[in-house]
C-alpha positions as a Markdown table, in Angstrom:
| # | Residue | x | y | z |
|---|---|---|---|---|
| 1 | Unk | -25.7 | 2.2 | 12.1 |
| 2 | Unk | -23.8 | 3.6 | 15.2 |
| 3 | Unk | -21.8 | 6.4 | 15.3 |
| 4 | Unk | -18.3 | 4.5 | 15.2 |
| 5 | Unk | -19.9 | 1.4 | 13.0 |
| 6 | Unk | -17.8 | 0.4 | 10.3 |
| 7 | Unk | -19.1 | 1.3 | 6.8 |
| 8 | Unk | -21.1 | -1.8 | 4.9 |
| 9 | Unk | -18.2 | -2.7 | 2.1 |
| 10 | Unk | -21.1 | -4.1 | 0.1 |
| 11 | Unk | -20.0 | -3.6 | -3.6 |
| 12 | Unk | -17.1 | -3.9 | -6.0 |
| 13 | Unk | -16.0 | -0.6 | -7.7 |
| 14 | Unk | -14.6 | -0.2 | -11.1 |
| 15 | Unk | -13.3 | 3.0 | -12.3 |
| 16 | Unk | -14.0 | 3.8 | -16.0 |
| 17 | Unk | -11.8 | 5.2 | -18.5 |
| 18 | Unk | -11.6 | 5.0 | -22.3 |
| 19 | Unk | -8.3 | 2.8 | -22.3 |
| 20 | Unk | -7.8 | -0.7 | -23.0 |
| 21 | Unk | -6.7 | -1.6 | -19.5 |
| 22 | Unk | -9.8 | 0.2 | -18.2 |
| 23 | Unk | -11.9 | -2.0 | -20.4 |
| 24 | Unk | -10.0 | -5.0 | -19.3 |
| 25 | Unk | -10.7 | -3.8 | -15.5 |
| 26 | Unk | -14.5 | -3.3 | -16.0 |
| 27 | Unk | -14.7 | -7.1 | -17.1 |
| 28 | Unk | -12.5 | -8.4 | -14.5 |
| 29 | Unk | -14.7 | -6.5 | -12.0 |
| 30 | Unk | -17.9 | -8.0 | -13.4 |
| 31 | Unk | -16.6 | -11.4 | -12.9 |
| 32 | Unk | -15.6 | -10.4 | -9.3 |
| 33 | Unk | -18.9 | -9.3 | -8.9 |
| 34 | Unk | -20.5 | -12.2 | -10.0 |
| 35 | Unk | -18.3 | -14.5 | -8.0 |
| 36 | Unk | -18.9 | -12.5 | -4.8 |
| 37 | Unk | -22.7 | -12.2 | -5.4 |
| 38 | Unk | -21.9 | -8.5 | -4.8 |
| 39 | Unk | -23.2 | -5.3 | -7.1 |
| 40 | Unk | -21.0 | -3.8 | -9.6 |
| 41 | Unk | -20.6 | 0.3 | -9.3 |
| 42 | Unk | -19.2 | 1.6 | -12.3 |
| 43 | Unk | -17.8 | 4.8 | -11.8 |
| 44 | Unk | -16.4 | 7.5 | -14.4 |
| 45 | Unk | -15.0 | 10.8 | -13.2 |
| 46 | Unk | -14.5 | 14.1 | -15.2 |
| 47 | Unk | -13.1 | 17.4 | -13.7 |
| 48 | Unk | -14.6 | 19.6 | -16.0 |
| 49 | Unk | -13.6 | 23.4 | -15.8 |
| 50 | Unk | -15.2 | 25.5 | -18.6 |
| 51 | Unk | -12.7 | 27.6 | -20.5 |
| 52 | Unk | -14.8 | 30.7 | -19.9 |
| 53 | Unk | -17.8 | 31.8 | -18.9 |
| 54 | Unk | -19.7 | 31.0 | -22.3 |
| 55 | Unk | -19.4 | 27.4 | -21.1 |
| 56 | Unk | -17.5 | 25.6 | -23.9 |
| 57 | Unk | -18.0 | 22.0 | -24.9 |
| 58 | Unk | -19.9 | 20.1 | -22.2 |
| 59 | Unk | -18.3 | 16.6 | -22.0 |
| 60 | Unk | -20.9 | 15.0 | -20.0 |
| 61 | Unk | -22.6 | 13.3 | -23.2 |
| 62 | Unk | -19.5 | 11.5 | -23.9 |
| 63 | Unk | -18.8 | 10.5 | -20.2 |
| 64 | Unk | -22.5 | 8.9 | -20.5 |
| 65 | Unk | -21.5 | 6.9 | -23.7 |
| 66 | Unk | -18.4 | 5.6 | -21.7 |
| 67 | Unk | -20.5 | 4.5 | -18.9 |
| 68 | Unk | -22.8 | 2.7 | -21.2 |
| 69 | Unk | -20.3 | 0.9 | -22.7 |
| 70 | Unk | -19.1 | 0.0 | -19.7 |
| 71 | Unk | -22.5 | -1.6 | -18.7 |
| 72 | Unk | -22.3 | -3.6 | -21.7 |
| 73 | Unk | -19.0 | -5.1 | -21.3 |
| 74 | Unk | -20.0 | -5.7 | -17.6 |
| 75 | Unk | -23.2 | -7.5 | -18.4 |
| 76 | Unk | -22.1 | -9.4 | -21.3 |
| 77 | Unk | -19.0 | -10.5 | -19.1 |
| 78 | Unk | -21.6 | -11.4 | -16.2 |
| 79 | Unk | -25.0 | -11.8 | -17.4 |
| 80 | Unk | -27.7 | -11.0 | -14.3 |
| 81 | Unk | -25.1 | -9.1 | -12.2 |
| 82 | Unk | -26.2 | -5.9 | -10.3 |
| 83 | Unk | -25.0 | -2.7 | -11.9 |
| 84 | Unk | -25.4 | 1.1 | -11.1 |
| 85 | Unk | -23.2 | 3.6 | -12.5 |
| 86 | Unk | -22.0 | 7.2 | -11.7 |
| 87 | Unk | -20.6 | 10.1 | -13.6 |
| 88 | Unk | -18.8 | 12.2 | -10.8 |
| 89 | Unk | -17.8 | 15.8 | -11.4 |
| 90 | Unk | -14.4 | 15.2 | -9.5 |
| 91 | Unk | -11.0 | 14.3 | -10.4 |
| 92 | Unk | -10.6 | 10.6 | -11.0 |
| 93 | Unk | -8.6 | 10.0 | -7.9 |
| 94 | Unk | -11.0 | 11.8 | -5.7 |
| 95 | Unk | -13.9 | 10.1 | -6.8 |
| 96 | Unk | -12.6 | 6.5 | -6.5 |
| 97 | Unk | -10.9 | 7.4 | -3.1 |
| 98 | Unk | -14.4 | 8.2 | -1.8 |
| 99 | Unk | -15.9 | 5.2 | -3.6 |
| 100 | Unk | -13.3 | 2.9 | -1.8 |
| 101 | Unk | -14.8 | 4.1 | 1.9 |
| 102 | Unk | -17.8 | 1.9 | 1.0 |
| 103 | Unk | -16.5 | -0.9 | -1.1 |
| 104 | Unk | -14.6 | -4.3 | -0.9 |
| 105 | Unk | -12.6 | -3.8 | -3.5 |
| 106 | Unk | -11.7 | -1.2 | -6.6 |
| 107 | Unk | -10.7 | -2.4 | -9.7 |
| 108 | Unk | -9.1 | -0.1 | -11.9 |
| 109 | Unk | -6.8 | -0.5 | -15.3 |
| 110 | Unk | -3.1 | 0.0 | -14.7 |
| 111 | Unk | -3.0 | 2.9 | -17.3 |
| 112 | Unk | -0.3 | 1.4 | -19.2 |
| 113 | Unk | 2.5 | 1.6 | -16.5 |
| 114 | Unk | 4.8 | -0.9 | -18.1 |
| 115 | Unk | 5.9 | 1.7 | -20.7 |
| 116 | Unk | 7.4 | 4.0 | -17.8 |
| 117 | Unk | 11.3 | 3.6 | -17.0 |
| 118 | Unk | 10.4 | 4.8 | -13.4 |
| 119 | Unk | 6.8 | 4.5 | -11.9 |
| 120 | Unk | 5.1 | 7.5 | -12.1 |
| 121 | Unk | 3.7 | 8.2 | -8.3 |
| 122 | Unk | 0.9 | 10.7 | -9.8 |
| 123 | Unk | -0.4 | 7.9 | -11.9 |
| 124 | Unk | -4.2 | 7.0 | -11.3 |
| 125 | Unk | -3.5 | 3.4 | -10.6 |
| 126 | Unk | -0.7 | 4.2 | -8.0 |
| 127 | Unk | -2.6 | 6.8 | -6.2 |
| 128 | Unk | -5.5 | 4.4 | -5.5 |
| 129 | Unk | -3.3 | 1.4 | -4.8 |
| 130 | Unk | -1.5 | 3.6 | -2.4 |
| 131 | Unk | -4.5 | 5.3 | -0.6 |
| 132 | Unk | -7.7 | 3.5 | -1.1 |
| 133 | Unk | -9.5 | 2.5 | 1.9 |
| 134 | Unk | -9.9 | -1.2 | 0.6 |
| 135 | Unk | -7.9 | -3.7 | -1.7 |
| 136 | Unk | -7.2 | -2.8 | -5.1 |
| 137 | Unk | -7.0 | -5.0 | -8.3 |
| 138 | Unk | -5.3 | -3.8 | -11.1 |
| 139 | Unk | -6.1 | -5.0 | -14.6 |
| 140 | Unk | -3.7 | -5.3 | -17.5 |
| 141 | Unk | -4.8 | -4.5 | -20.8 |
| 142 | Unk | -4.6 | -7.9 | -22.7 |
| 143 | Unk | -3.2 | -9.9 | -20.0 |
| 144 | Unk | -6.4 | -12.1 | -19.3 |
| 145 | Unk | -5.8 | -15.5 | -19.2 |
| 146 | Unk | -7.7 | -18.0 | -21.1 |
| 147 | Unk | -10.7 | -19.3 | -18.5 |
| 148 | Unk | -9.7 | -23.2 | -18.9 |
| 149 | Unk | -7.3 | -24.1 | -17.4 |
| 150 | Unk | -7.3 | -21.2 | -14.7 |
| 151 | Unk | -3.8 | -19.6 | -14.5 |
| 152 | Unk | -2.6 | -19.9 | -10.8 |
| 153 | Unk | -2.6 | -17.4 | -8.5 |
| 154 | Unk | 0.9 | -16.2 | -7.2 |
| 155 | Unk | 1.3 | -14.9 | -3.5 |
| 156 | Unk | 4.4 | -13.0 | -2.0 |
| 157 | Unk | 4.7 | -13.2 | 1.8 |
| 158 | Unk | 7.3 | -11.9 | 4.2 |
| 159 | Unk | 6.0 | -13.1 | 7.5 |
| 160 | Unk | 4.3 | -9.5 | 8.1 |
| 161 | Unk | 0.8 | -8.9 | 8.9 |
| 162 | Unk | 0.6 | -7.4 | 5.6 |
| 163 | Unk | 1.5 | -10.6 | 4.0 |
| 164 | Unk | -0.8 | -12.8 | 6.2 |
| 165 | Unk | -3.9 | -10.8 | 4.8 |
| 166 | Unk | -2.4 | -11.1 | 1.2 |
| 167 | Unk | -2.4 | -14.9 | 1.7 |
| 168 | Unk | -5.6 | -14.7 | 2.9 |
| 169 | Unk | -6.9 | -13.2 | -0.2 |
| 170 | Unk | -5.0 | -15.4 | -2.6 |
| 171 | Unk | -6.2 | -18.4 | -1.0 |
| 172 | Unk | -9.9 | -16.9 | -1.2 |
| 173 | Unk | -9.0 | -16.2 | -4.9 |
| 174 | Unk | -7.5 | -19.1 | -5.7 |
| 175 | Unk | -10.5 | -21.4 | -4.3 |
| 176 | Unk | -13.1 | -18.7 | -6.3 |
| 177 | Unk | -11.0 | -19.4 | -9.7 |
| 178 | Unk | -10.6 | -23.2 | -8.8 |
| 179 | Unk | -7.0 | -22.5 | -10.0 |
| 180 | Unk | -3.7 | -23.5 | -8.1 |
| 181 | Unk | -1.9 | -20.9 | -5.5 |
| 182 | Unk | 1.9 | -20.7 | -5.6 |
| 183 | Unk | 3.0 | -18.8 | -2.2 |
| 184 | Unk | 6.6 | -17.5 | -2.7 |
| 185 | Unk | 9.0 | -16.5 | 0.1 |
| 186 | Unk | 11.9 | -15.2 | -1.3 |
| 187 | Unk | 15.2 | -12.9 | 0.0 |
| 188 | Unk | 18.6 | -12.4 | -0.9 |
| 189 | Unk | 21.2 | -14.4 | 0.9 |
| 190 | Unk | 25.0 | -14.9 | 0.4 |
| 191 | Unk | 25.9 | -17.3 | 3.2 |
| 192 | Unk | 23.9 | -20.1 | 5.0 |
| 193 | Unk | 21.3 | -20.2 | 2.5 |
| 194 | Unk | 20.8 | -24.1 | 3.3 |
| 195 | Unk | 20.0 | -23.7 | 7.0 |
| 196 | Unk | 18.2 | -20.2 | 6.7 |
| 197 | Unk | 15.7 | -21.8 | 3.7 |
| 198 | Unk | 15.0 | -24.8 | 5.7 |
| 199 | Unk | 14.0 | -22.7 | 8.7 |
| 200 | Unk | 11.9 | -20.7 | 6.7 |
| 201 | Unk | 10.4 | -23.3 | 4.7 |
| 202 | Unk | 8.8 | -24.3 | 8.3 |
| 203 | Unk | 7.7 | -20.9 | 9.1 |
| 204 | Unk | 6.0 | -20.9 | 5.5 |
| 205 | Unk | 4.4 | -24.0 | 6.0 |
| 206 | Unk | 3.0 | -23.2 | 9.4 |
| 207 | Unk | 1.5 | -20.0 | 7.9 |
| 208 | Unk | 0.1 | -21.5 | 5.0 |
| 209 | Unk | -1.4 | -24.8 | 7.1 |
| 210 | Unk | -4.5 | -22.8 | 8.6 |
| 211 | Unk | -5.6 | -21.5 | 5.1 |
| 212 | Unk | -5.0 | -24.9 | 3.4 |
| 213 | Unk | -7.3 | -26.3 | 6.1 |
| 214 | Unk | -9.9 | -23.9 | 5.5 |
| 215 | Unk | -9.5 | -24.4 | 1.6 |
| 216 | Unk | -8.4 | -28.2 | 1.3 |
| 217 | Unk | -9.5 | -28.2 | -2.5 |
| 218 | Unk | -6.7 | -25.5 | -3.5 |
| 219 | Unk | -3.5 | -26.9 | -4.8 |
| 220 | Unk | -0.5 | -25.2 | -3.1 |
| 221 | Unk | 2.8 | -25.3 | -4.2 |
| 222 | Unk | 5.1 | -23.7 | -1.4 |
| 223 | Unk | 8.6 | -22.1 | -2.7 |
| 224 | Unk | 11.5 | -20.4 | -0.6 |
| 225 | Unk | 13.8 | -18.6 | -3.1 |
| 226 | Unk | 17.2 | -16.9 | -2.9 |
| 227 | Unk | 16.4 | -13.6 | -4.8 |
| 228 | Unk | 15.1 | -10.2 | -4.6 |
| 229 | Unk | 11.4 | -10.8 | -3.8 |
| 230 | Unk | 10.0 | -8.0 | -6.4 |
| 231 | Unk | 12.3 | -9.6 | -9.2 |
| 232 | Unk | 10.9 | -13.4 | -8.0 |
| 233 | Unk | 7.4 | -12.3 | -8.2 |
| 234 | Unk | 7.4 | -10.3 | -11.5 |
| 235 | Unk | 9.2 | -13.2 | -13.3 |
| 236 | Unk | 6.7 | -16.0 | -12.0 |
| 237 | Unk | 3.8 | -13.3 | -12.5 |
| 238 | Unk | 4.6 | -14.2 | -16.4 |
| 239 | Unk | 2.9 | -17.5 | -15.8 |
| 240 | Unk | 0.1 | -16.3 | -13.4 |
| 241 | Unk | -3.5 | -15.2 | -13.6 |
| 242 | Unk | -3.2 | -12.9 | -10.3 |
| 243 | Unk | -0.2 | -12.0 | -8.5 |
| 244 | Unk | -1.2 | -10.8 | -4.8 |
| 245 | Unk | 1.0 | -8.7 | -2.5 |
| 246 | Unk | 0.3 | -6.9 | 0.7 |
| 247 | Unk | 0.5 | -2.9 | 0.4 |
| 248 | Unk | 2.9 | -2.1 | 2.9 |
| 249 | Unk | 5.1 | -5.2 | 4.0 |
| 250 | Unk | 7.3 | -4.8 | 6.9 |
| 251 | Unk | 6.9 | -1.0 | 7.2 |
| 252 | Unk | 3.3 | -0.5 | 7.5 |
| 253 | Unk | 4.0 | 3.0 | 8.9 |
| 254 | Unk | 6.7 | 4.5 | 6.7 |
| 255 | Unk | 5.2 | 4.6 | 3.4 |
| 256 | Unk | 1.8 | 3.7 | 1.6 |
| 257 | Unk | 3.3 | 1.4 | -0.8 |
| 258 | Unk | 6.0 | -0.9 | -0.1 |
| 259 | Unk | 9.0 | -1.4 | -2.3 |
| 260 | Unk | 7.9 | -4.8 | -3.6 |
| 261 | Unk | 4.3 | -3.8 | -3.9 |
| 262 | Unk | 5.5 | -0.6 | -5.9 |
| 263 | Unk | 7.5 | -2.9 | -8.3 |
| 264 | Unk | 4.8 | -5.5 | -9.0 |
| 265 | Unk | 2.4 | -3.0 | -9.5 |
| 266 | Unk | 4.8 | -1.3 | -12.2 |
| 267 | Unk | 5.8 | -4.3 | -13.8 |
| 268 | Unk | 4.1 | -7.5 | -13.4 |
| 269 | Unk | 2.2 | -8.7 | -16.7 |
| 270 | Unk | -0.9 | -10.2 | -15.1 |
| 271 | Unk | -3.6 | -8.6 | -12.8 |
| 272 | Unk | -2.1 | -7.3 | -9.6 |
| 273 | Unk | -4.2 | -7.4 | -6.0 |
| 274 | Unk | -2.6 | -4.9 | -3.5 |
| 275 | Unk | -4.2 | -5.9 | -0.4 |
| 276 | Unk | -4.5 | -3.5 | 2.3 |
| 277 | Unk | -5.5 | -4.2 | 6.2 |
| 278 | Unk | -8.7 | -2.0 | 6.2 |
| 279 | Unk | -12.1 | -3.7 | 6.5 |
| 280 | Unk | -12.6 | -7.0 | 5.5 |
| 281 | Unk | -10.9 | -9.1 | 2.7 |
| 282 | Unk | -12.4 | -8.2 | -0.6 |
| 283 | Unk | -14.8 | -10.2 | -2.8 |
| 284 | Unk | -12.2 | -11.7 | -4.9 |
| 285 | Unk | -11.7 | -14.0 | -1.8 |
| 286 | Unk | -15.3 | -13.6 | 0.0 |
């Protein structure tokens, strides 16, 4: 590989932690790895510093037991997938951010974000979604839909480059899941809504058409809605199996995560994909 060649993003990485949402993430990552024909890497991080020079209890045996349980869940979910493991002596965010340099997708549990009134910016799921070098798929404990019929994929678009990447990701995800796709463009308007919505519907159709031609078997519903984008997506996510948003929206240089992606990450009741611009689209849509 040349000095400036892009890294081979040939794997899906799942963060392993002893929590319900983390086990959901392992199962979700295994399904994505099987669908994309990519290897799955299971990573557990422990930032262990002995209390004193005598050492104290070594947490590694428990760490390896967690990883073994993760392997069992992954191989039971998707028999035959290629699974590797890593127990990293780093802070969890550091370990997973390093892994994101070589990953097509990071899958992580949400850490029960919904119980917080305000989004905790130091939460692991928030740190990874904001800083990873690849797209991030956040699993919710107990939110996985029944396999048949597949719940629809929901994607929010706003005309930005980031939402274009999210749209491609969502089309690919819907095709892989054999599910419908709902494409939503929303904003708040107090006047001239009829004229503005008609024009926006035309713009939305133009954005959707190339992806529809690539995936003619995906049934698409296009919706132009008068309402705050975050609230609209969160409400519709209750009936979706996956909600997809771009990481930064209209202001890619201002903040790591846009206001809509933060709100959806915090409150959506289904798995959430935060699509980033670096590298190829991730395995959910490969």
